[in-house]
VOKELO-992609 format. One record per residue: residue number from 0; residue in one letter; x, y, z of N, C-alpha, C, CB in turn. Coordinates in nm, 4 decimals. Atoms other than C-alpha are relative to their C-alpha. Glycine has a CB too. Layout:
<recs>
> NUM/a/X/Y/Z/X/Y/Z/X/Y/Z/X/Y/Z $
...
</recs>
This chain:
<recs>
> 0/m/-0.1130/0.0628/0.0166/3.7562/2.2592/0.1887/-0.0021/-0.1306/-0.0620/0.0552/-0.0061/0.1108 $
> 1/a/0.0003/0.1324/0.0573/3.8253/1.9463/-0.0135/0.0981/-0.0828/0.0881/0.0424/0.0021/-0.1560 $
> 2/l/-0.1021/0.0971/-0.0514/3.9891/1.6474/0.1277/0.1390/-0.0128/-0.0288/-0.0373/-0.1069/-0.0262 $
> 3/t/-0.1253/0.0177/0.0361/4.3614/1.5966/0.0976/0.0279/-0.1509/0.0126/0.0893/0.0866/0.0798 $
> 4/n/-0.0567/0.1416/-0.0062/4.4882/1.2756/-0.0128/0.1124/-0.0326/0.0824/0.0382/-0.0397/-0.1230 $
> 5/f/-0.1026/0.0370/-0.0916/4.7139/1.0868/0.2071/0.1135/-0.0663/-0.1143/-0.0631/-0.1141/0.1289 $
> 6/t/-0.1070/0.0450/0.0625/5.0751/1.0324/0.0337/0.1084/0.0165/0.0731/0.0153/0.0505/-0.1138 $
> 7/g/-0.1481/0.0009/-0.1084/5.3870/0.9284/0.2391/-0.0468/0.0276/0.1234/0.1275/0.1207/-0.0287 $
> 8/t/0.0163/-0.0379/-0.1536/5.4090/1.0754/0.5745/-0.1144/0.1116/0.0134/0.1496/0.0623/0.0653 $
> 9/v/0.1252/-0.0984/-0.0285/5.0838/1.2459/0.6852/0.0200/0.0754/0.1125/-0.1340/-0.0702/0.0219 $
> 10/a/-0.0238/-0.0997/-0.1096/5.1039/1.5623/0.8866/-0.1165/0.0141/0.0732/0.0431/0.1336/-0.0471 $
> 11/q/0.1114/0.0008/-0.1243/4.8855/1.6074/1.1908/-0.1049/0.1289/-0.0704/0.0865/0.0514/0.1928 $
> 12/s/0.0852/-0.1078/0.0580/4.7411/1.9397/1.0154/-0.0638/-0.0576/-0.1210/0.0816/0.1309/-0.0363 $
> 13/t/0.0859/0.0794/0.0788/4.6288/1.7234/0.7294/-0.1055/-0.0898/0.0445/0.0700/-0.0672/-0.0649 $
> 14/l/0.1188/0.0768/-0.0608/4.4386/1.4869/0.9386/-0.0791/0.1011/0.0754/0.0448/-0.1223/0.0991 $
> 15/r/0.0991/-0.0962/-0.0533/4.2991/1.7697/1.1459/-0.0952/0.0833/-0.1201/0.0884/0.1086/0.0900 $
> 16/s/0.0478/-0.0718/0.1226/4.1992/1.9497/0.8165/-0.1088/-0.1084/-0.0616/0.1348/0.0388/-0.1120 $
> 17/n/0.0674/0.0951/0.0370/4.0386/1.6282/0.6861/-0.1386/-0.0355/0.0898/0.0940/-0.1001/-0.0066 $
> 18/f/0.0853/0.0225/-0.0866/3.8705/1.5588/1.0040/-0.1041/0.1156/0.0237/0.0691/-0.0346/0.1076 $
> 19/d/0.0985/-0.1077/-0.0129/3.7120/1.9011/1.0431/-0.0962/0.0210/-0.1339/0.0816/0.1339/0.0315 $
> 20/d/0.0798/-0.0042/0.1085/3.5889/1.9060/0.6728/-0.0965/-0.1195/-0.0038/0.0825/0.0079/-0.1175 $
> 21/k/0.0951/0.1137/0.0013/3.4071/1.5565/0.7178/-0.1131/0.0485/0.1335/0.0951/-0.1657/0.0290 $
> 22/t/0.0983/-0.0339/-0.1048/3.2564/1.6853/1.0584/-0.0817/0.1053/-0.0309/0.0588/0.0298/0.1205 $
> 23/t/0.0854/-0.1167/0.0305/3.1219/1.9874/0.9139/-0.0985/-0.0386/-0.0987/0.0789/0.1188/-0.0502 $
> 24/t/0.1057/0.0668/0.0853/2.9597/1.7937/0.6198/-0.0972/-0.0724/0.0768/0.0584/-0.0943/-0.0968 $
> 25/l/0.0891/0.0939/-0.0754/2.7991/1.5482/0.8763/-0.0894/0.1030/0.0803/0.0868/-0.1114/0.1018 $
> 26/t/0.0615/-0.1124/-0.0661/2.6879/1.8402/1.0859/-0.1148/0.0790/-0.0869/0.1146/0.0966/0.0376 $
> 27/t/0.0857/-0.0612/0.1067/2.5197/2.0101/0.7780/-0.1063/-0.0802/-0.0250/0.0676/0.0246/-0.1250 $
> 28/q/0.1068/0.0958/0.0173/2.3425/1.6832/0.6849/-0.0884/-0.0319/0.1152/0.0547/-0.1177/-0.0424 $
> 29/a/0.0903/0.0238/-0.1043/2.2174/1.6314/1.0334/-0.1115/0.0877/0.0181/0.0649/-0.0028/0.1112 $
> 30/t/0.0947/-0.1189/-0.0295/2.0653/1.9878/1.0590/-0.0913/-0.0098/-0.1091/0.0695/0.1488/0.0071 $
> 31/a/0.0900/0.0128/0.1099/1.9153/1.9296/0.7116/-0.0963/-0.1422/0.0255/0.0939/-0.0054/-0.1438 $
> 32/g/0.0722/0.1156/-0.0250/1.7667/1.5903/0.8609/0.0248/-0.1076/-0.0930/-0.1327/0.0281/0.0025 $
> 33/q/-0.0401/0.1253/0.0859/1.9606/1.3530/0.6154/0.0793/-0.0828/0.0545/0.0612/0.0261/-0.1170 $
> 34/k/-0.0988/0.1013/-0.0578/2.0728/1.0496/0.7478/-0.0299/-0.1375/-0.0632/-0.0115/-0.0095/0.1639 $
> 35/d/-0.0024/0.0970/0.0790/2.1275/0.7328/0.5738/-0.0190/-0.1062/0.0836/0.1077/-0.0052/-0.0777 $
> 36/h/0.0394/0.1253/-0.0874/2.0022/0.4027/0.7416/-0.0160/-0.1170/-0.0918/-0.1404/0.0213/0.0841 $
> 37/v/0.0089/0.1093/0.0624/2.0262/0.0600/0.6148/-0.0676/-0.1223/0.0743/0.1233/-0.0244/-0.0387 $
> 38/v/0.0814/0.1078/-0.0803/1.7930/-0.2341/0.7075/0.0534/-0.1334/-0.0854/-0.1912/0.0264/-0.0051 $
> 39/i/-0.0613/0.1097/0.0712/1.9430/-0.5884/0.6165/-0.0989/-0.1272/0.0329/0.1620/-0.0228/0.0504 $
> 40/a/0.0648/0.1299/-0.0131/1.7789/-0.9429/0.5635/0.1060/-0.0759/-0.0369/-0.1279/-0.0270/-0.0815 $
> 41/h/-0.1057/0.0864/0.0264/2.0474/-1.2030/0.5685/-0.0372/-0.1391/0.0360/0.1197/0.0426/0.0699 $
> 42/r/0.0472/0.1580/-0.0272/2.0142/-1.5909/0.5372/0.1103/-0.0851/-0.0466/-0.1428/-0.0484/-0.0844 $
> 43/l/-0.0927/0.0933/0.0452/2.2704/-1.8485/0.5328/-0.0786/-0.1206/-0.0465/0.1015/-0.0335/0.1072 $
> 44/a/0.0833/0.1073/0.0643/2.1557/-2.1691/0.3405/-0.1393/0.0139/-0.0276/0.0057/-0.1073/0.0722 $
> 45/l/0.1224/-0.0502/0.0253/1.8600/-1.9920/0.1910/-0.0677/-0.1265/-0.1088/0.0174/0.1646/-0.0657 $
> 46/a/0.0444/0.0965/0.0814/1.6264/-2.2664/0.0670/-0.1559/0.0236/-0.0292/0.0314/-0.1339/0.0632 $
> 47/a/0.1189/-0.0396/0.0348/1.2870/-2.2613/-0.1067/-0.1239/-0.0655/0.1139/-0.0135/-0.0461/-0.1553 $
> 48/a/0.0650/0.0656/-0.0816/1.1432/-2.4657/0.1778/-0.0213/0.1045/0.1275/0.0731/-0.1319/0.0252 $
> 49/d/-0.0127/-0.1051/-0.0982/1.2163/-2.1696/0.4305/-0.1202/0.0855/-0.0001/0.1213/0.0822/-0.0242 $
> 50/d/0.1068/-0.1116/-0.0220/0.9342/-1.9855/0.5947/0.0485/0.1479/-0.0233/-0.0527/-0.0084/0.1486 $
> 51/v/-0.0313/-0.1512/0.0342/0.9006/-1.6329/0.5096/0.0615/0.0726/0.1134/-0.1298/0.0797/-0.0398 $
> 52/s/-0.0675/-0.0704/-0.0999/0.9884/-1.5431/0.8664/0.1309/-0.0228/0.0315/-0.0588/-0.0115/0.1024 $
> 53/l/-0.1313/0.0116/-0.0130/1.3182/-1.6873/0.8408/0.1074/0.0894/-0.0901/0.0173/-0.1320/-0.0194 $
> 54/r/-0.0763/-0.0554/0.1153/1.4050/-1.5032/0.5287/-0.0343/0.1664/-0.0100/-0.0465/-0.0860/-0.1451 $
> 55/s/0.0406/-0.1373/0.0208/1.2529/-1.1451/0.6161/0.0283/0.0699/0.1174/-0.1409/0.0158/-0.0361 $
> 56/v/-0.0095/-0.1222/-0.1329/1.2781/-0.8427/0.8557/-0.1098/0.0945/-0.0091/0.1445/0.1028/-0.0030 $
> 57/d/0.1122/-0.1102/-0.0132/0.9743/-0.6438/0.9609/0.0780/0.1096/0.0589/-0.1352/-0.0412/0.0974 $
> 58/f/-0.0351/-0.1327/-0.0565/1.0422/-0.2893/1.0487/-0.0773/0.0932/-0.0011/0.0934/0.0503/-0.0462 $
> 59/t/0.0914/-0.1272/0.0088/0.8385/0.0264/1.1218/0.0954/0.1274/0.0073/-0.1154/0.0044/0.1297 $
> 60/p/-0.0792/-0.1242/-0.0219/1.0045/0.3573/1.0399/-0.0446/0.1021/0.0950/0.0135/0.0650/-0.1184 $
> 61/m/0.0441/-0.1213/-0.0991/1.0256/0.6255/1.3113/0.0024/0.1197/-0.0506/0.0784/0.0157/0.1161 $
> 62/d/-0.0034/-0.1134/0.0646/1.0604/0.8809/1.0616/-0.0333/-0.0237/-0.1646/0.1375/0.0614/0.0309 $
> 63/d/-0.0100/0.0358/0.1471/0.9897/0.9305/0.6994/0.1062/-0.0328/-0.0731/-0.0390/0.0843/-0.0643 $
> 64/y/-0.1054/0.0078/0.0535/1.2396/0.7806/0.4652/-0.0150/0.0171/-0.1478/0.0560/-0.1092/0.0396 $
> 65/e/0.0127/0.0040/0.1421/1.3147/0.8094/0.0960/0.0720/-0.1321/-0.0334/0.0625/0.1312/-0.0741 $
> 66/v/-0.0871/0.1149/0.0417/1.4256/0.4769/-0.0653/0.0942/0.0243/-0.0959/-0.0715/-0.1040/-0.0473 $
> 67/r/-0.1174/-0.0378/0.0604/1.7545/0.5157/-0.2033/0.0676/-0.1230/-0.1064/0.0969/0.0390/0.1223 $
> 68/v/-0.0607/0.1200/0.0860/1.8963/0.1501/-0.3051/-0.0363/-0.1175/0.0774/0.1670/0.0045/-0.0239 $
> 69/l/0.0350/0.1419/-0.0558/1.7785/-0.1977/-0.2599/0.0976/-0.0800/-0.0816/-0.1662/-0.0524/-0.0213 $
> 70/r/-0.1101/0.0797/0.0473/2.0692/-0.4432/-0.2990/-0.0166/-0.1304/0.0352/0.1238/0.0433/0.0456 $
> 71/i/-0.0017/0.1518/-0.0364/2.1064/-0.8083/-0.3185/0.1263/-0.0488/-0.0286/-0.1031/-0.0871/-0.0752 $
> 72/t/-0.1216/0.0474/-0.0024/2.4136/-1.0014/-0.2499/-0.0115/-0.1552/0.0021/0.0737/0.0587/0.1134 $
> 73/l/0.0166/0.1499/-0.0043/2.4307/-1.3804/-0.3350/0.1406/-0.0685/-0.0034/-0.0900/-0.0512/-0.1252 $
> 74/e/-0.1178/0.0676/0.0031/2.6990/-1.6361/-0.2604/-0.0306/-0.1530/-0.0202/0.0783/0.0298/0.1261 $
> 75/d/0.0215/0.1636/0.0008/2.7011/-1.9944/-0.3948/0.0909/-0.0615/-0.0846/-0.1417/-0.0487/-0.0489 $
> 76/g/-0.0958/0.0551/0.0959/2.9011/-2.2517/-0.5804/-0.0536/-0.0565/-0.1362/0.0713/-0.1067/0.0679 $
> 77/t/0.0565/0.0534/0.1259/2.6486/-2.3178/-0.8501/-0.0593/0.1221/-0.0839/-0.1158/-0.1122/0.0324 $
> 78/a/0.0581/-0.1169/0.0680/2.5451/-2.0492/-1.1162/-0.1330/-0.0339/-0.0515/0.0874/0.0495/-0.1128 $
> 79/s/0.1375/-0.0167/0.0728/2.2144/-1.9474/-1.2680/-0.1308/0.0003/0.1192/-0.0192/-0.1418/-0.1182 $
> 80/r/0.1110/0.0274/-0.0790/2.0031/-1.9665/-0.9404/-0.0298/0.1478/0.0250/0.0251/-0.0981/0.1318 $
> 81/t/0.0506/-0.1629/-0.0177/1.7851/-1.6380/-0.8897/-0.0583/0.0060/0.1213/-0.1117/0.0595/-0.1089 $
> 82/v/0.0582/-0.0411/-0.1357/1.6761/-1.4866/-0.5750/-0.0467/0.1532/-0.0031/0.1139/-0.0216/0.1195 $
> 83/t/0.0645/-0.1451/0.0224/1.4414/-1.1628/-0.5595/0.0085/0.0422/0.1526/-0.1760/0.0034/-0.0722 $
> 84/a/0.0239/-0.0751/-0.1173/1.4593/-0.9255/-0.2633/-0.1104/0.0957/-0.0267/0.1232/0.0701/0.0461 $
> 85/s/0.1145/-0.0599/0.0419/1.1469/-0.7169/-0.2294/-0.0355/0.0933/0.1370/-0.1164/-0.1165/-0.0481 $
> 86/v/0.0531/-0.0809/-0.1331/0.9882/-0.4402/0.0086/-0.1358/0.0162/-0.0242/0.0672/0.1501/0.0298 $
> 87/t/0.1463/0.0149/-0.0072/0.6302/-0.4839/0.0915/-0.0458/0.0820/0.1452/-0.0422/-0.1745/-0.0007 $
> 88/v/0.0525/-0.0363/-0.1199/0.3968/-0.3352/0.3552/-0.0576/-0.1314/0.0585/-0.1029/0.1140/-0.0159 $
> 89/v/0.0347/0.1271/-0.0617/0.3308/-0.6118/0.5945/-0.1300/-0.0608/-0.0071/0.0235/0.0089/0.1230 $
> 90/d/0.1389/0.0278/0.0109/-0.0443/-0.6031/0.5777/-0.0317/-0.0530/-0.1257/-0.0787/0.1127/0.0240 $
> 91/g/0.0616/0.0099/0.1161/-0.0337/-0.6272/0.2073/-0.0525/0.1184/-0.0795/-0.0914/-0.0767/0.0226 $
> 92/d/0.0466/-0.1435/0.0455/-0.1521/-0.2629/0.1496/0.0899/0.0332/-0.1065/0.0052/0.1162/0.1160 $
> 93/t/-0.0949/-0.0529/0.1102/-0.0020/-0.1618/-0.1866/-0.0182/0.1568/0.0055/-0.0387/-0.0634/-0.1578 $
> 94/t/0.0334/-0.1462/0.0192/-0.1308/0.2037/-0.1301/0.1160/0.0784/0.0428/-0.1269/0.0453/0.0801 $
> 95/y/-0.1178/-0.0777/-0.0485/0.1649/0.3090/0.0841/0.1087/0.0020/-0.0913/0.0501/-0.0502/0.1247 $
> 96/l/-0.1149/0.0174/0.1121/0.4100/0.2068/-0.1989/-0.0551/0.0537/-0.1274/0.0469/-0.1603/-0.0253 $
> 97/l/0.0618/-0.0541/0.1033/0.1822/0.3942/-0.4609/-0.0130/-0.1234/-0.1199/0.0840/0.1329/-0.0423 $
> 98/d/0.0391/0.1157/0.0691/0.0950/0.0472/-0.6080/0.1113/-0.0447/-0.0865/-0.1228/0.0231/-0.0777 $
> 99/k/-0.1151/0.0260/0.0654/0.4599/0.0219/-0.7055/0.0890/-0.1153/0.0651/0.0711/0.1251/-0.0085 $
> 100/t/-0.0783/0.1192/-0.0639/0.6945/-0.2830/-0.6728/0.1464/0.0642/0.0123/-0.0022/-0.1514/-0.1012 $
> 101/i/-0.1499/-0.0551/-0.0328/1.0396/-0.2269/-0.5035/0.0511/-0.1393/0.0036/0.0296/0.0999/0.1549 $
> 102/s/-0.0752/0.1341/-0.0299/1.2216/-0.5362/-0.5812/0.1214/-0.0125/-0.0988/-0.1023/-0.1339/-0.0189 $
> 103/v/-0.1057/0.0307/0.1203/1.5435/-0.6687/-0.7431/0.0288/-0.1285/0.0188/0.1378/0.0840/-0.0045 $
> 104/t/-0.0242/0.1289/0.0186/1.6546/-1.0010/-0.8728/0.1474/-0.0226/-0.0273/-0.0840/-0.0490/-0.1034 $
> 105/g/-0.1421/0.0380/0.0193/2.0024/-1.1394/-0.8382/0.0235/-0.1375/-0.0587/0.0706/0.0068/0.1294 $
> 106/t/-0.0481/0.1341/0.0583/2.1544/-1.4415/-1.0126/0.1184/-0.0492/0.0435/0.0139/0.0028/-0.1354 $
> 107/t/-0.1153/0.0477/-0.0530/2.4112/-1.6550/-0.8719/0.1182/-0.0256/-0.1009/-0.0343/-0.1176/0.0692 $
> 108/v/-0.1042/0.0555/0.0621/2.7649/-1.7325/-1.0035/0.0709/-0.0768/0.0750/0.0728/0.0812/-0.0522 $
> 109/v/-0.0871/0.0862/-0.0652/3.0348/-1.9549/-0.8979/0.0724/0.1150/0.0886/0.0986/-0.0937/-0.1055 $
> 110/g/-0.0709/-0.1088/-0.0707/3.1443/-1.7075/-0.6186/-0.1032/0.0930/0.0514/0.1019/0.0753/-0.0915 $
> 111/t/0.0748/-0.0768/-0.0409/2.9710/-1.4026/-0.5088/-0.0647/0.1128/-0.1109/0.0690/0.0464/0.1034 $
> 112/s/0.0559/-0.0920/0.0944/2.7291/-1.1786/-0.7053/-0.1008/0.1016/0.0793/-0.0758/-0.0841/-0.1174 $
> 113/h/0.0778/-0.0912/-0.0793/2.5490/-0.8638/-0.6552/-0.0849/0.0718/-0.1021/0.0891/0.0985/0.0876 $
> 114/a/0.1012/-0.0702/0.0836/2.2368/-0.6894/-0.8125/-0.0660/0.1409/0.0723/-0.1200/-0.1111/-0.0306 $
> 115/n/0.0466/-0.1164/-0.0559/2.1313/-0.3266/-0.7418/-0.1179/0.0611/-0.0726/0.1063/0.0911/0.0076 $
> 116/l/0.0950/-0.0823/0.0391/1.8108/-0.1211/-0.7675/0.0297/0.1359/0.0592/-0.1294/-0.0527/0.0352 $
> 117/d/-0.0323/-0.1277/-0.0728/1.9211/0.2087/-0.7431/-0.0811/0.1293/-0.0549/0.1578/0.0267/-0.0137 $
> 118/l/0.1076/-0.0840/0.0306/1.6372/0.4670/-0.7073/0.0620/0.1422/0.0108/-0.1252/-0.0248/0.0962 $
> 119/r/-0.0533/-0.1297/-0.0086/1.8772/0.7754/-0.6603/-0.0026/0.0587/-0.1225/0.1272/0.0039/0.0510 $
> 120/t/-0.0156/-0.0530/0.1334/1.8722/0.8069/-1.0411/-0.1097/-0.0028/-0.0558/0.0875/-0.0586/-0.0791 $
> 121/v/0.1499/-0.0075/0.0641/1.5083/0.7944/-1.0978/-0.0269/0.1375/-0.0282/-0.1207/-0.0556/0.0978 $
> 122/t/0.0503/-0.1392/0.0224/1.3684/1.1072/-1.2658/-0.1354/0.0005/0.0182/0.0298/0.0558/-0.1324 $
> 123/g/0.1359/-0.0156/-0.0354/1.0076/1.0167/-1.1964/-0.0176/0.0056/0.1689/-0.0819/-0.1243/-0.0684 $
> 124/d/0.0231/0.0069/-0.1316/0.8654/0.9562/-0.8538/0.0816/-0.0623/0.1036/-0.1009/-0.0468/0.0071 $
> 125/r/-0.0958/0.0547/-0.0943/1.0748/0.9032/-0.5485/-0.0978/-0.0694/0.0942/0.0992/0.1127/0.0726 $
> 126/l/0.0974/0.0718/-0.0884/0.9111/0.6477/-0.3126/0.0538/0.0097/0.1348/-0.0229/-0.1503/-0.0397 $
> 127/r/-0.0212/-0.0125/-0.1762/0.8708/0.7075/0.0784/-0.0632/-0.1086/0.0699/-0.0703/0.1394/0.0711 $
> 128/l/0.0670/0.0800/-0.0911/0.8276/0.4718/0.3256/-0.0479/0.1071/0.1364/0.1083/-0.1310/0.0421 $
> 129/l/0.0790/-0.0815/-0.1155/0.5956/0.6430/0.5970/0.0176/-0.0252/0.1377/-0.1368/-0.0153/-0.0121 $
> 130/k/-0.0151/0.0139/-0.1193/0.6516/0.6874/0.9534/-0.1177/-0.0763/0.0461/0.0228/0.1193/0.0590 $
> 131/g/0.1036/0.0595/-0.0475/0.4502/0.4423/1.1435/-0.0617/-0.1094/-0.0689/-0.0796/0.0841/0.0194 $
> 132/v/0.0439/0.1113/0.0727/0.3787/0.1979/0.8710/0.0851/-0.1297/-0.0129/-0.0243/0.0464/-0.1226 $
> 133/p/-0.1092/0.1159/-0.0172/0.5153/-0.1690/0.9191/0.0240/-0.0500/-0.1461/-0.0547/-0.1342/0.1045 $
> 134/y/-0.0392/0.0554/0.1317/0.7144/-0.2785/0.6136/0.0729/-0.1409/0.0037/0.0922/0.1014/-0.0682 $
> 135/r/-0.0797/0.1107/-0.0167/0.8934/-0.5935/0.5294/0.0942/-0.0188/-0.1133/-0.0806/-0.1144/0.0187 $
> 136/l/-0.0867/0.0304/0.0866/1.2151/-0.6674/0.3504/0.0302/-0.1459/0.0186/0.1098/0.0862/0.0092 $
> 137/a/-0.0181/0.1412/0.0087/1.2295/-1.0190/0.2407/0.0794/-0.0507/-0.1161/-0.1256/-0.0609/-0.0021 $
> 138/l/-0.0712/0.0718/0.1083/1.4392/-1.2671/0.0214/-0.1038/-0.0882/-0.0092/0.1484/-0.0624/0.0235 $
> 139/g/0.0859/0.0933/0.0640/1.2305/-1.4622/-0.2004/0.0752/-0.1553/-0.0220/-0.0435/0.0700/-0.1431 $
> 140/a/-0.0594/0.1307/0.0200/1.2716/-1.8387/-0.2540/0.0763/-0.0192/-0.1151/-0.0930/-0.0947/-0.0005 $
> 141/p/-0.1006/0.0129/0.1206/1.5766/-1.9361/-0.4765/-0.0666/-0.1036/-0.0909/0.1593/-0.0513/0.0464 $
> 142/s/0.0174/0.0852/0.1016/1.5264/-2.1001/-0.7998/0.0934/-0.1225/-0.0213/0.0015/0.0754/-0.1051 $
> 143/a/-0.0902/0.1114/0.0561/1.6636/-2.4440/-0.8838/0.1071/-0.0432/0.1337/0.0942/0.0655/-0.1509 $
> 144/g/-0.0888/0.0372/-0.1175/1.8010/-2.5051/-0.5278/0.0444/0.0850/0.0944/0.1052/-0.0487/-0.0379 $
> 145/p/-0.0509/-0.1037/-0.0975/1.9406/-2.3553/-0.2199/0.1136/0.0730/-0.0343/0.0297/-0.0553/0.1209 $
> 146/v/-0.1000/-0.1077/0.0121/2.1736/-2.0629/-0.2047/0.0694/-0.0127/0.1170/-0.0532/0.1411/-0.0192 $
> 147/t/-0.0679/-0.0069/-0.1054/2.4662/-2.0615/0.0320/-0.0320/0.1184/0.0821/0.1253/-0.0079/-0.0327 $
> 148/r/0.0319/-0.1072/-0.0669/2.4245/-1.7228/0.1490/-0.0539/0.1118/-0.0965/0.1148/0.0395/0.0772 $
> 149/a/0.0838/-0.1061/0.0795/2.1822/-1.4380/0.0471/-0.0128/0.1274/0.1050/-0.1647/-0.0658/-0.0477 $
> 150/q/0.0391/-0.1127/-0.0922/2.1443/-1.0820/0.1940/-0.0392/0.1121/-0.0988/0.1242/0.0469/0.1054 $
> 151/a/0.0374/-0.1147/0.0774/1.9390/-0.7992/0.0905/0.0056/0.1214/0.0785/-0.1313/-0.0152/-0.0561 $
> 152/s/-0.0332/-0.1258/-0.0701/2.0318/-0.4578/0.1966/-0.1172/0.1316/-0.0516/0.1738/0.0382/-0.0437 $
> 153/l/0.0942/-0.0982/0.0488/1.7820/-0.1550/0.1753/0.0469/0.1336/0.0563/-0.1492/-0.0341/0.0419 $
> 154/v/-0.0610/-0.1263/-0.0628/1.9312/0.1878/0.2099/-0.1056/0.1040/-0.0148/0.1408/0.0488/-0.0709 $
> 155/l/0.1026/-0.1184/-0.0133/1.7071/0.4702/0.3186/0.0553/0.1265/0.0528/-0.1149/-0.0370/0.0927 $
> 156/r/-0.0261/-0.1266/-0.0426/1.7396/0.8268/0.3666/-0.1047/0.0745/0.0853/0.0270/0.0705/-0.1106 $
> 157/s/0.0926/-0.0520/-0.0872/1.5532/1.0074/0.6494/-0.0624/0.1276/-0.0517/0.0617/0.0202/0.1275 $
> 158/i/0.0336/-0.1163/0.0662/1.3659/1.3004/0.5304/-0.1133/0.0610/0.0993/-0.0488/-0.0301/-0.1562 $
> 159/r/0.0891/-0.0674/-0.0791/1.1629/1.5577/0.7223/-0.1459/0.0379/-0.0677/0.0723/0.1203/0.0440 $
> 160/r/0.1324/-0.0315/0.0648/0.7960/1.6352/0.6542/-0.0020/0.1503/0.0162/-0.1338/-0.0766/0.0700 $
> 161/p/0.0124/-0.1347/-0.0131/0.7206/2.0025/0.5781/-0.0805/0.0326/0.1098/-0.0471/0.0572/-0.1127 $
> 162/a/0.0772/-0.0448/-0.1308/0.5851/2.1864/0.8949/-0.1340/0.0703/-0.0671/0.0997/0.1197/0.1072 $
</recs>
């Protein structure tokens, strides 16, 4: 069943139908082992002098994850400052990332700006973060001065290993 758009007065039956439809979708995805998970690194007043521990988040997946999207959001009153968000293995071993770089660079505008690395549309290799390997989501040092607010978001989808 497809969702019914709400217009005017909404009948209780429409609400129940929409709820049941989405509940069925969620149950199907949970059974297939698909669950999206987001890791966030956020920093107010990001400056080049900040230690990497202040602008990064270390995490260890409890399941295998497919990398879906890496997004960076920047907020500043000055234009043309760049910040890079990246995913690395904590100990620096690039083998677990197939010697590939997962990063996206954003450039500030006067206001809020966004940049995305969308790996859902990649036709080649999909990258997986393996269970038990410690990874780091980090914001790089900004170019040409501090940034008012920076946030990196890594969207992951859990996947099951074949038995």
